[in-house]
C-alpha positions in Angstrom: 49.4 19.6 101.2 50.0 17.2 104.0 50.3 18.4 107.6 53.7 17.0 108.6 56.6 18.2 110.7 59.2 19.9 108.5 62.1 17.6 109.4 64.7 15.7 107.4 63.2 12.4 108.3 59.8 13.5 107.0 61.4 14.8 103.8 63.2 11.5 103.2 60.0 9.5 103.9 57.9 11.8 101.6 60.4 11.7 98.8 60.3 7.9 98.9 56.5 8.0 98.8 56.6 10.4 95.8 59.1 8.2 94.0 56.8 5.2 94.6 53.7 7.1 93.5 55.4 8.1 90.3 56.4 4.6 89.6 52.9 3.4 90.4 51.5 6.0 88.0 53.8 4.8 85.2 52.9 1.2 85.7 49.1 1.9 85.9 49.3 4.1 82.8 50.9 1.2 80.9 48.3 -1.2 82.2 45.5 1.2 81.2 46.9 1.5 77.6 47.3 -2.3 77.3 43.8 -3.0 78.6 42.3 -0.4 76.2 44.1 -1.9 73.2 42.9 -5.4 74.2 39.4 -4.1 74.8 39.2 -2.4 71.4 40.5 -5.6 69.7 37.8 -7.7 71.4 35.1 -5.2 70.5 36.1 -5.4 66.9 36.0 -9.2 67.1 32.6 -9.2 68.9 31.1 -7.0 66.2 32.4 -9.4 63.5 31.1 -12.4 65.3 27.7 -10.8 66.0 27.3 -10.3 62.3 28.5 -13.8 61.5 26.1 -15.3 64.0 23.1 -13.3 62.6 24.0 -14.3 59.1 24.4 -18.0 60.0 21.1 -18.0 61.8 19.3 -16.2 58.9 20.7 -18.8 56.5 19.8 -21.7 58.8 16.2 -20.5 59.1 16.0 -19.8 55.4 17.2 -23.3 54.6 14.7 -24.7 57.1 11.8 -22.8 55.5 12.9 -24.2 52.1 13.0 -27.7 53.4 9.5 -27.3 54.9 8.3 -26.1 51.5 9.9 -29.1 49.7 9.0 -31.8 52.2 6.3 -30.4 54.4 6.6 -29.3 58.0 5.6 -32.6 59.5 8.3 -34.5 57.6 10.9 -31.9 58.7 9.8 -32.3 62.3 10.1 -36.1 62.0 13.6 -35.8 60.6 14.6 -33.3 63.3 13.8 -35.9 65.9 16.4 -38.3 64.3 19.2 -35.8 64.6 21.5 -36.8 67.4 24.3 -34.3 68.1 25.8 -34.0 71.5 27.4 -30.6 72.2 29.7 -29.8 75.1 31.0 -26.4 76.2 34.2 -26.1 78.1 35.4 -22.9 79.7 39.0 -22.1 80.6 40.6 -18.9 81.7 43.3 -16.6 80.4 44.7 -13.6 82.1 45.3 -10.1 80.6 47.1 -7.7 83.1 45.6 -9.7 86.0 42.1 -9.8 84.6 40.6 -13.3 84.2 38.9 -13.8 80.8 37.0 -16.8 79.7 38.0 -19.1 76.8 35.0 -21.0 75.5 35.4 -24.1 73.4 32.4 -25.9 71.8 32.8 -29.6 70.8 30.3 -31.8 68.9 29.9 -35.5 68.9 27.9 -36.6 66.0 26.0 -39.9 65.7 25.6 -40.1 62.0 23.8 -40.9 59.8 20.9 -39.0 61.3 18.3 -40.0 58.6 18.1 -41.5 55.2 19.0 -39.2 52.3 16.2 -40.8 50.2 13.4 -38.4 49.9 15.1 -35.8 52.0 15.7 -32.3 50.8 19.3 -31.1 50.7 18.0 -28.0 52.4 17.8 -30.0 55.6 21.5 -30.6 55.5 22.1 -26.9 54.9 20.0 -25.9 57.8 21.7 -28.4 60.1 25.2 -27.1 59.1 24.2 -23.5 59.6 22.6 -24.2 63.0 25.7 -26.0 64.1 27.9 -23.2 62.9 25.7 -20.7 64.7 26.0 -22.6 68.0 29.8 -22.8 67.8 30.0 -19.0 67.0 27.6 -18.2 69.9 30.1 -19.7 72.3 32.8 -17.5 71.0 30.5 -14.5 71.0 29.6 -15.1 74.6 33.3 -15.4 75.4 34.0 -12.0 73.8 31.1 -10.2 75.4 32.0 -11.4 78.9 35.6 -10.5 78.3 34.6 -7.0 77.1 32.5 -6.4 80.3 35.4 -7.6 82.6 38.0 -5.5 80.7 35.7 -2.5 80.7 35.3 -2.7 84.5 39.1 -3.0 84.9 39.7 -0.1 82.6 37.4 2.1 84.7 39.1 1.0 87.9 42.6 1.6 86.5 41.6 5.1 85.1 40.3 6.1 88.5 43.6 5.0 90.1 45.7 6.8 87.4 43.6 10.0 87.9 43.9 9.8 91.7 47.7 9.5 91.4 48.1 12.1 88.7 45.7 14.8 90.0 45.8 14.2 93.8 48.5 12.1 95.3 51.5 13.2 93.2 50.7 16.9 93.3 50.1 16.8 97.0 53.3 14.9 97.7 55.3 17.2 95.4 53.9 20.3 97.1 54.6 18.9 100.6 58.2 17.9 99.6 58.8 21.4 98.2 57.4 23.0 101.4 59.5 20.9 103.8 62.6 21.5 101.6 62.1 25.2 101.7 61.5 25.2 105.5 64.6 23.2 106.0 66.6 25.6 103.9 65.2 28.6 105.8 66.1 26.9 109.1 69.6 26.3 107.8 69.9 29.9 106.8 68.5 31.1 110.1 70.9 28.7 111.9 73.8 30.0 109.9 72.9 33.6 110.7 72.5 32.8 114.4 75.8 30.9 114.5 77.5 33.9 112.8 76.0 36.3 115.3 77.2 34.1 118.2 80.6 33.8 116.7 80.8 37.6 116.2 79.8 38.2 119.8 82.3 35.7 121.1 85.0 37.3 119.0 84.0 40.7 120.2 84.1 39.6 123.9 87.4 38.0 123.3 88.8 41.2 121.9 87.4 43.2 124.8 88.9 40.8 127.3 92.3 41.1 125.6 92.0 44.9 125.5 91.4 45.1 129.3 94.3 42.7 130.0 96.7 45.0 128.0 95.5 48.1 129.9 
């Protein structure tokens, strides 16, 4: 409970603070719930993309091994030097309840044809497509993981604030308001009793004065 003077001005001020604290608690509670839902959604997406990236990479390396078996490693290395793909990654931002989250976009500029199809195993094309797919999904996976970390940090901060309001600030203000209200009511009762006593004494004196004047 706060150590404040039990006055009407203090009561009004603390009641306003209590109202503001309760409003802040409701808003932060809503923010916490929205952030948690968004966080869970991104976690599900990250798990899915992690599996897809691992699958694409496994298929890419499997295709590369098959191409090496068909054509020989030296020929595959020679062909790989002819592949000319320019990749660019752009990062934008989006906001979720005030939290900035990245949006990663991967773009490719191909300079085809890379090599002659004559004498080239089709496994080379398969490996190329899977590696390209993996790179694109890695950008999305990085976006998800960074977003998850930022949202998790914000969720922790919001939970701390919610708990502080719910378990400390609001109970403390509620107790202080109740204390001041009770003290003011006691003071009013005491004042009423005092005024009644003063009134009774004045009336008694008035009666005594009138009694002496009649005698």
